[in-house]
Residue, then its C-alpha position, 0 to 999 in steps of 0.5 A: x807754819x808757813x804755807x805757800x799758796x801758788x804760783x799754780x793754785x786755782x784760787x790765786x787768779x793766775x801765777x800769784x804766789x802768797x807766802x802765808x805765815x799761820x798761827x793755827x788757822x789765823x794769818x800772822x803775815x802774808x807776802x805776795x810774790x810776783x814776777x812769774x809772768x813778767x813780760x817786759x811791756x815797758x821795755x818792748x814799747x821802746x822798740x815798736x812804732x806807735x801804731x804797733x804798741x796798741x797790739x802790746x798794751x791791750x794784752x796787759x789786762x787781757x779781760x778788758x783789753x780795749x780799755x788798755x789802748x785808750x790812755x796810750x792813744x790819748x797820750x800820743x794824740x795830745x802830744x801830736x795835738x790831734x783830736x779824734x772825731x766825735x763819732x770815734x770818741x763815742x764809739x771808743x766810749x761804747x767799746x770801753x764800757x762794753x769791755x767793763x761789762x764783759x770784765x764784771x760779768x765774769x767777776x759776778x760769776x766767779x766770785x760766787x764760785x770762790x765761796x763754793x757756788x758752782x752755778x753763778x759762773x755759768x750765768x756769767x760766762x753765758x751772758x758775757x758771750x753777748x758782749x764779746x760778740x758785740x766787741x768782735x762784731x765791731x773790731x774783729x777781735x774777741x779778746x784783743x781788738x787792736x781797734x784804736x788808731x792815733x786820730x780815731x778808729x780802724x773803721x766804722x761800726x758794721x750795719x746792724x750793730x747798734x740794734x744788736x747792741x741795744x738787745x744785748x744791753x737789755x740782756x745784761x740788765x736782766x743778768x744783773x737782776x739774776x745775780x742780785x737774786x742768785x748771789x747777793x740774796x744768798x745767806x751763805x754768800x753773805x756769811x762768807x763776805x760780810x765783814x771779811x777783808x774790810x778796807x778803810x777808805x783812807x788806808x786803801x787810798x794810801x796803798x794805791x787801791x783804786x776803782x771799784x775796790x776803793x769806791x766800795x770803801x766809801x770813796x766817791x772817786x771815779x776818773x771818768x767824772x773826776x779826772x781830766x776829761x776824756x772820751x764822751x763821759x761828760x755827755x752822759x747822765x750816769x752815777x758813781x756807786x759807792x758802799x760804806x762797808x769796805x768789805x768783800x760783800x761791798x766790792x761785789x755789790x759795787x761792781x754789780x751796780x756798775x755793770x748796770x750803770x755801764x749798760x745804761x751808758x752804752x744805751x745812751x751812747x748808741x742812741x746819741x751816736x753822731x754822724x761823720x768820720x771815725x778818723x782824723x787826718x794823720x800822717x801816714x808815718x806817725x812821728x810824735x813831737x818831742x815831749x812827755x805826758x801823763x794820761x790816766x783813765x778809769x779802767x775796769x780794774x781801777x786806775x790805769x795810766x801811761x807816762x809817755x816820753x817822746x824824742x820825736x821818733x816813730x816810737x816812744x823813748x820811754x813808757x811807764x805803765x801804772x796798772x790797776x792790779x798792782x796797786x790793788x794787790x799792794x794792800x794784801x800784806x795789810x789786809x790778810x793779817x789776822x784773817x782765817x785761811x778760807x777768807x784768803x780766797x774770798x778776799x783775793x776774789x773780791x779784789x779782782x786782779x789780773x796777773x798780766x796787769x801786775x807783771x807787766 
């Protein structure tokens, strides 16, 4: 039997279509069909100025939009040989980690829903609001901040923001404890996720899987620590979490620990926030010198990179985007082979992808 899941199915996390060939309840073959949401971002960037492009790229992965701006802005700054002030870099790091927390809180709730528990998403949406309030308070944008500028940031943090941030991070840490009790310790959740969708580390890496999905397979790799230095991560004391099992449970557990770790990182950042300007001296009309550069960062969903080619104009000649979700879903034909139909939903939820991040 051939079963078509999607593209408008509530468990496919967007406009993803899976064509699944079944033998009874067991999957013989599965092919993801993408492209229903293609928006042509790579081509659109060729017709925008550099400052305008941040408005585009923060919509690729709409859950963690601020983090999408960072690699592009870093690439332009490196070609222009401009360095953002230390205060701007600290604030960028803070907002990137807040985007990670907001993204993961939604996952921690929704993953419970995908295996039949209706309560966890209410907790996730509730506590995510505290983080979105912080992002909106600093940038003016709840989902699409457009706050980065080449050379720094649009403006400084508002009065009282740091104190509110400390309170919110404590609520996030308390929320993680609740998810530990409510979801991780639930025997039904364990039965639905343990030994389901196992990705060996070497196989995951060969398919381009990255981020928490790869770390849940025991691969100790994080671009914030192991890639080219960017933002202010080298000034922080933090840990990269891994899990040896590589199954759906491990992917949930790793993201839960990373949510806690990000909250601790944000507390360190606001405690050590340097004084000074948030914007370097940049020409009023931005023209990037001729050249090309590759910049990749550790986004909430995994590795995101921009290959930027400049011919010296006010906009790029070519931009190639390497999105995390595209690599993470490329393993689906291998991963779903041999599993049962209900486990498809669990596996899709545990990989945690955004369709805008695939159909860019």
